[in-house]
C-alpha positions as CSV (number, residue, x, y, z in Angstrom):
1,M,94.6,89.3,110.5
2,L,95.5,88.4,107.1
3,K,97.6,90.4,104.6
4,P,95.8,92.1,102.0
5,L,95.6,90.7,98.6
6,A,95.4,93.7,96.6
7,A,94.5,97.4,97.1
8,A,92.5,99.6,94.6
9,L,92.6,102.9,96.2
10,T,93.0,106.7,94.9
11,L,93.6,109.4,97.1
12,L,91.5,112.5,96.4
13,A,91.6,116.0,98.0
14,T,88.5,117.1,100.3
15,H,88.1,119.6,103.2
16,A,86.4,117.8,106.1
17,L,86.5,118.2,109.9
18,A,88.4,116.1,112.3
19,D,86.8,112.7,111.9
20,L,86.5,109.6,109.8
21,S,83.6,110.1,107.4
22,F,82.1,108.1,104.3
23,C,80.3,110.0,101.7
24,N,78.0,107.9,99.4
25,E,78.4,109.3,95.8
26,T,76.4,106.3,94.1
27,S,72.8,106.0,93.2
28,A,71.8,103.6,95.6
29,T,71.9,103.1,99.6
30,V,75.2,101.6,100.8
31,S,76.0,99.7,104.1
32,I,79.4,100.5,105.9
33,A,81.0,98.8,108.7
34,I,84.5,99.7,110.2
35,G,87.2,97.9,112.2
36,Y,90.0,99.3,114.4
37,K,92.3,98.6,117.0
38,D,90.9,99.7,120.6
39,G,93.8,99.1,123.2
40,D,94.9,95.5,122.9
41,S,91.7,94.3,121.1
42,W,90.4,94.4,117.5
43,T,86.7,96.0,117.4
44,S,84.4,96.0,114.4
45,E,81.1,98.2,114.1
46,G,78.2,98.7,111.7
47,W,76.0,99.4,110.0
48,W,75.8,103.0,108.7
49,N,73.5,103.1,105.7
50,P,73.9,106.5,103.9
51,G,71.5,107.2,100.9
52,P,72.6,108.7,97.6
53,G,74.5,111.9,98.3
54,D,74.6,111.3,102.1
55,C,77.7,111.3,104.5
56,V,78.1,109.4,107.7
57,T,80.8,109.8,110.3
58,P,81.5,106.3,112.0
59,A,84.6,107.8,114.0
60,P,83.9,111.4,115.0
61,G,86.6,113.5,116.5
62,S,90.5,113.6,115.8
63,L,91.5,110.3,114.4
64,Q,93.1,108.0,117.2
65,N,94.6,105.4,114.8
66,R,96.6,105.6,111.8
67,Y,94.9,102.3,110.4
68,Y,91.2,101.9,109.9
69,Y,89.4,99.0,108.1
70,Y,86.0,99.3,106.2
71,R,83.5,97.1,104.3
72,I,81.0,98.8,101.9
73,Q,78.1,96.7,100.7
74,S,75.1,97.5,98.2
75,D,72.5,95.7,96.6
76,V,73.5,97.4,93.2
77,D,77.3,97.9,93.2
78,D,80.0,95.4,94.1
79,F,82.7,96.8,96.3
80,P,86.0,94.9,96.5
81,S,87.5,94.3,99.8
82,E,91.0,93.2,101.0
83,N,91.8,90.3,102.9
84,Y,91.4,91.7,106.3
85,T,89.0,90.0,108.2
86,F,86.5,91.0,111.2
87,C,83.6,89.8,112.7
88,T,80.2,91.2,111.4
89,A,76.5,90.8,112.0
90,S,73.3,91.3,110.1
91,K,72.0,94.0,112.2
92,A,73.8,96.8,114.1
93,F,76.6,95.7,116.0
94,T,79.9,96.5,118.0
95,I,82.0,93.5,118.3
96,V,85.3,93.1,120.3
97,G,87.7,90.6,118.8
98,D,88.2,89.5,115.3
99,E,88.5,85.7,115.9
100,N,86.1,82.8,116.3
101,C,83.4,84.8,114.8
102,E,81.1,82.0,114.0
103,T,81.3,80.4,117.4
104,R,80.2,83.5,119.1
105,G,77.2,83.8,116.8
106,Y,78.6,86.3,114.4
107,Q,80.0,85.9,110.7
108,T,83.4,86.5,109.2
109,D,83.7,89.2,106.4
110,T,86.7,90.7,104.6
111,F,87.6,94.5,105.0
112,T,89.8,97.0,103.3
113,E,92.8,98.8,104.9
114,L,92.8,102.5,105.3
115,D,96.2,104.2,105.9
116,T,95.6,107.6,107.3
117,G,99.3,108.4,107.7
118,E,99.4,111.5,110.4
119,A,95.9,113.0,109.0
120,R,93.7,114.2,111.8
121,A,90.7,113.6,109.4
122,W,89.8,111.4,106.5
123,T,86.6,111.1,104.2
124,V,86.1,108.0,102.0
125,S,84.2,109.0,98.6
126,I,82.1,106.0,97.8
127,T,81.7,105.7,94.0
128,A,80.2,103.2,91.5
129,S,83.1,102.9,89.3
130,G,83.7,99.4,89.8
131,S,86.9,99.7,91.7
132,A,87.2,100.2,95.5
133,P,86.0,103.3,97.2
134,R,88.6,106.1,97.2
135,P,89.8,107.6,100.4
136,D,90.1,111.3,100.7
137,P,92.6,112.9,103.0
138,T,92.0,116.3,104.6
139,P,94.3,118.7,102.8
140,S,97.4,119.3,104.8
141,G,97.4,122.9,103.6
142,T,95.0,123.4,106.6
143,D,97.4,121.7,109.0
144,G,100.8,123.6,108.4
145,H,101.1,123.8,104.6
146,D,99.1,126.9,103.8
147,A,102.2,128.4,102.2
148,V,102.9,125.6,100.0
149,Y,99.3,125.2,99.1
150,S,99.2,128.9,97.9
151,A,102.4,129.0,96.2
152,L,101.6,126.2,93.9
153,Q,98.4,127.8,92.6
154,G,98.7,128.9,89.0
155,E,100.2,127.9,85.8
156,W,103.4,126.2,85.3
157,E,105.6,125.1,82.3
158,D,108.5,122.7,82.2
159,A,111.8,124.4,82.5
160,T,113.3,122.5,79.6
161,D,110.2,122.1,77.3
162,D,107.6,124.9,77.5
163,A,105.1,122.7,75.5
164,I,104.6,120.8,78.8
165,G,102.7,122.4,81.7
166,M,99.9,122.3,84.4
167,R,97.6,124.5,85.9
168,I,96.8,124.1,89.6
169,D,93.5,125.6,90.8
170,G,92.5,125.0,94.2
171,D,92.8,121.1,94.6
172,R,92.5,120.6,91.0
173,L,95.7,120.0,88.6
174,I,95.2,119.8,84.9
175,D,98.1,118.8,82.6
176,Y,98.7,120.5,79.3
177,F,100.8,119.7,76.2
178,A,101.0,122.3,73.5
179,G,98.2,124.1,74.9
180,I,95.8,121.2,75.1
181,A,94.4,120.0,78.3
182,G,95.3,116.5,79.1
183,G,94.7,114.5,82.4
184,G,93.1,116.2,85.6
185,A,93.9,115.1,89.0
186,N,92.9,116.0,92.6
187,W,96.0,116.8,94.9
188,V,97.0,117.4,98.5
189,V,100.0,118.2,100.5
190,A,101.3,115.7,103.0
191,E,104.1,115.5,105.3
192,T,105.6,112.4,103.5
193,C,104.6,109.3,101.5
194,A,105.4,105.5,101.4
195,G,108.8,105.5,99.5
196,A,109.8,108.8,100.3
197,N,112.1,107.7,103.3
198,G,110.7,110.5,105.4
199,A,111.4,113.2,103.0
200,G,108.7,116.1,102.6
201,P,106.6,117.7,102.3
202,V,105.1,115.9,99.4
203,L,102.2,116.2,96.9
204,L,99.8,113.2,96.6
205,V,98.4,113.6,93.1
206,S,95.4,111.3,92.1
207,Y,94.7,111.4,88.3
208,D,90.8,110.9,87.2
209,D,91.6,108.2,84.8
210,F,94.1,106.2,87.1
211,A,92.5,103.7,89.5
212,G,96.0,102.9,91.3
213,E,97.2,104.6,94.5
214,A,98.0,108.2,94.4
215,L,101.4,109.5,92.7
216,C,103.9,111.0,95.3
217,W,105.9,114.0,94.3
218,V,108.6,115.0,96.8
219,L,109.1,118.7,96.9
220,L,112.8,119.6,96.5
221,D,112.5,123.3,95.9
222,L,109.4,125.7,95.8
223,T,109.5,129.7,95.5
224,S,106.9,132.0,94.0
225,T,108.2,131.4,90.5
226,R,110.0,128.1,90.4
227,L,109.0,124.4,91.4
228,T,111.2,121.2,91.6
229,F,110.1,117.7,92.6
230,R,110.8,114.2,92.1
231,A,108.2,111.5,91.8
232,I,108.7,108.4,93.8
233,G,109.9,105.6,91.4
234,G,111.2,108.3,89.1
235,T,115.0,108.9,88.2
236,A,115.2,112.6,87.3
237,D,114.0,115.7,89.1
238,V,111.4,118.0,87.3
239,T,111.7,121.7,87.4
240,M,108.9,123.9,86.4
241,I,108.5,127.7,86.2
242,K,105.6,129.8,87.0
243,R,104.1,131.5,84.0
């Protein structure tokens, strides 16, 4: 398999059962294929064809792999994919092996990598934003982080500048400056993230107007009234006080 050329994924919070699901949030039917490692072989399967507002579950049950791969096609929207290749066919298929596709009567298509970390479930929300579909991890608050999830709810202000604040309501986070609402985001608690060197728990924060990967905030201290974290790539700790 080839290394990816690029990734345009945003992590969003959603509650799900233990499986890999795809939800179509576009106005047209889409076609979905997945790829994964099965023992010593790479396997690809397709197609699932959810209509607008529908969800499908290509991999039911608790996730068995950390990495999955997917391809999404539509007659209306263009969904970019990375440079991971699998064999596909025009009709429903299950293909073992990702090489010599054409000589075996198949075709070669590119897929996008999905890193599920240690999650037991994952939902990909398919949007027509022009960027790649956005993977949605099941909130870890349902898997050992309930206390963290609950403690973060409410309004917070920066310990050094009370004009800066945020409100956390369920899985939504809204930034404020001088009392005026700014950017909105979805968030989820996770064990750790890339760049954290195993530190955690962390918050994965996905701003609505940011098409890149989720921001990762490493929790350094959390009480009922005080929150301290450091953003991966940042140089200073941020402390906030609950209002």
